[in-house]
Every structure is written in C-alpha cells, then in structure tokens.
C-alpha positions as a printed Julia matrix, in Angstrom:
172×3 Matrix{Float64}:
 -112.58  -38.87  -30.32
 -114.73  -37.68  -27.39
 -118.3   -36.5   -27.65
 -117.04  -32.97  -27.05
 -114.59  -33.26  -29.94
 -117.28  -34.49  -32.28
 -119.43  -31.49  -31.45
 -116.68  -28.94  -32.07
 -115.74  -27.78  -35.56
 -112.71  -25.79  -36.59
 -113.38  -22.73  -38.77
 -110.51  -20.44  -39.79
 -108.44  -21.24  -36.72
 -111.28  -20.85  -34.22
 -113.51  -23.45  -32.68
 -117.26  -23.18  -33.03
 -119.6   -25.26  -30.95
 -121.99  -27.39  -32.98
 -124.28  -28.58  -30.24
 -124.93  -28.9   -26.54
 -122.15  -29.43  -24.08
 -122.95  -31.88  -21.35
 -121.49  -32.44  -17.92
 -119.52  -35.49  -19.11
 -117.77  -33.3   -21.7
 -116.11  -31.06  -19.13
 -115.86  -33.39  -16.12
 -112.34  -34.15  -14.94
 -110.93  -36.87  -12.71
 -110.32  -35.64   -9.16
 -108.9   -37.36   -6.11
 -111.54  -38.45   -3.61
 -111.65  -39.41    0.05
 -113.84  -41.7     2.14
 -115.49  -41.19    5.52
 -112.76  -43.39    7.0
 -109.91  -41.12    5.84
 -108.28  -38.83    8.4
 -109.31  -35.18    8.17
 -105.63  -34.26    7.77
 -105.47  -36.4     4.6
 -108.67  -34.82    3.27
 -107.23  -31.34    3.71
 -103.99  -32.46    2.06
 -105.85  -34.0    -0.93
 -107.73  -30.74   -1.44
 -104.59  -28.61   -1.13
 -102.35  -30.73   -3.35
 -105.09  -31.09   -5.98
 -105.84  -27.34   -5.79
 -109.49  -28.26   -5.49
 -112.29  -25.95   -4.34
 -113.7   -28.81   -2.27
 -113.79  -32.58   -1.88
 -115.9   -35.48   -2.99
 -116.4   -38.12   -0.32
 -117.2   -41.5    -1.88
 -118.38  -44.83   -0.53
 -116.73  -48.2    -1.22
 -118.6   -48.46   -4.54
 -117.24  -45.1    -5.74
 -120.6   -43.36   -5.3
 -120.54  -39.8    -3.92
 -121.79  -39.58   -0.33
 -120.87  -35.93    0.19
 -119.57  -33.06   -1.84
 -117.93  -30.61    0.52
 -117.01  -27.05   -0.52
 -113.58  -25.97    0.73
 -115.06  -23.95    3.58
 -116.77  -27.1     4.86
 -113.5   -29.05    4.6
 -111.86  -26.3     6.66
 -114.72  -26.62    9.11
 -113.77  -30.3     9.56
 -110.28  -29.25   10.57
 -111.08  -26.38   12.94
 -112.16  -27.62   16.38
 -115.81  -26.86   17.09
 -115.07  -24.9    20.25
 -113.0   -22.43   18.19
 -115.74  -22.12   15.57
 -118.38  -21.36   18.19
 -116.48  -18.92   20.4
 -114.58  -16.03   18.8
 -113.47  -14.83   22.27
 -111.8   -18.2    22.9
 -109.94  -17.99   19.59
 -108.58  -14.54   20.5
 -107.04  -15.96   23.71
 -104.78  -18.34   21.74
 -101.33  -16.89   21.07
  -99.9   -16.93   17.53
  -97.51  -19.81   18.12
 -100.3   -22.1    19.28
 -102.89  -20.73   16.86
 -100.82  -21.93   13.91
 -100.64  -25.43   15.38
 -104.36  -26.25   15.53
 -103.77  -28.64   12.61
 -101.79  -30.89   14.94
 -104.88  -31.26   17.14
 -106.67  -33.24   14.43
 -105.19  -36.49   15.66
 -106.97  -39.5    14.18
 -110.29  -37.75   13.57
 -111.83  -39.03   10.36
 -113.98  -37.27    7.81
 -116.89  -39.38    9.05
 -116.32  -38.16   12.62
 -116.69  -34.56   11.52
 -119.47  -34.43    8.93
 -122.66  -32.72   10.01
 -125.62  -34.88   11.05
 -127.74  -35.44    9.15
 -125.26  -35.39    6.29
 -126.36  -33.21    3.37
 -127.18  -34.87    0.05
 -124.2   -34.86   -2.32
 -124.19  -32.22   -5.03
 -124.37  -34.37   -8.16
 -125.53  -34.22  -11.77
 -126.05  -36.95  -14.32
 -123.49  -37.26  -17.12
 -125.95  -35.87  -19.68
 -126.81  -32.75  -17.66
 -126.52  -29.46  -19.54
 -124.1   -26.8   -18.37
 -127.1   -24.72  -17.33
 -128.15  -27.55  -15.02
 -124.62  -27.67  -13.6
 -124.58  -23.89  -13.08
 -128.02  -23.94  -11.46
 -127.13  -26.65   -8.93
 -123.83  -24.93   -8.09
 -125.68  -21.68   -7.44
 -128.53  -23.31   -5.51
 -126.23  -25.43   -3.32
 -123.48  -22.8    -2.93
 -120.98  -25.4    -4.1
 -117.95  -24.72   -6.31
 -117.69  -28.45   -6.99
 -120.22  -30.87   -8.52
 -119.83  -34.63   -8.84
 -120.79  -36.06  -12.24
 -122.27  -39.54  -12.02
 -123.39  -42.4   -14.26
 -127.03  -43.49  -14.17
 -126.03  -46.08  -11.53
 -124.67  -43.32   -9.29
 -120.97  -44.14   -9.74
 -118.59  -41.22  -10.01
 -117.38  -40.22  -13.48
 -115.55  -37.07  -12.45
 -116.17  -33.56  -11.21
 -116.78  -30.08  -12.49
 -115.26  -27.15  -10.63
 -116.68  -23.66  -10.79
 -113.54  -22.53  -12.6
 -113.89  -25.28  -15.21
 -117.57  -24.49  -15.76
 -116.99  -20.76  -16.22
 -114.02  -21.38  -18.51
 -116.05  -23.81  -20.62
 -118.92  -21.36  -20.91
 -116.6   -18.48  -21.82
 -114.52  -20.39  -24.36
 -117.28  -22.37  -26.03
 -120.22  -20.04  -25.41
 -121.77  -17.78  -28.02
 -119.71  -14.86  -29.32
 -120.85  -11.48  -28.04
C-alpha cells in the first residue's frame, strides 16, 4: 500500500484525506530524453506521451532541464524563423509544413539556451503547495520529482496537480 493509500480513508463511498499529500504521492513515471537525443525524438516523446513538456536527464538519471512544451517547440523551429516574422510569411504553405524535416541530426544539447536554466524540481516530500508555487514561479506545467540524491522519481504535470487538489482537497 502506498503512502497516499495509507493517508486516504473511505467513508460512505467517498474518500477523505487524512493528512498531507506529498509530491511523491502524485508523481508519475514519464519518458525522458538526454542532451544527446535528436530534437525530432524529443518532440516525438512529448507528443506520444501527451506531455506538457520534457525532462532532460543526465546519464545518472538526474534532471538537467525541465522544458515546457513551448520550449521544446522552440528547439524544433529554426532560430531565423523565430526571430523574423517577415521571413516566416515568405514561406509558402507546402514548405512551411516541412520545417520539421530541417531538424536533421540536431540534438537537444545543440538547441538548449546558454546558460541552461536550472531544472524545475522538487524533493519527494514537497507539499502540493510547494509544487504549485514552483510551477507558477517558473511558468512550467511540468515538475521533476527527485530523491534526496537528485535522481528522478517521476514528474507532476499541471493537470495531475490540479486534479489531485480538486479530488482530494477540502470540500467547499
């Protein structure tokens, strides 16, 4: 039985929360990528997993970056198109839909901003308020949950956080 299960009690067909929920209680396993993975694979991982972003890990499974979906998209869109709206308007529809093919062998590491931002992480015992606060402060719909040694446990998406708060929060 998980820590979350031991804190929940069943009363007349409804669940009441008997204590604090922590990040570990709502974290889920998510696919990750490394800086050596091609950008095309990173976009595919995010799309197939229906994730709001990606966690980039090192060889020891420690988060190096947590990228919101808009930043993953930024990896895929050539910089010249991002910087010049007039240039983008000169590209016809047929070619505009093919910019994905221009990714070539570019890796996640080739495309991350320098200096790379600190990963959006919380410890396993963080409260849901701590998770919500860091999501809001960092404008990130995805937070990596880590052990004390920094290794990835899982992730919390904005959707999962809001659902957990709504389902297990106080009755109004």
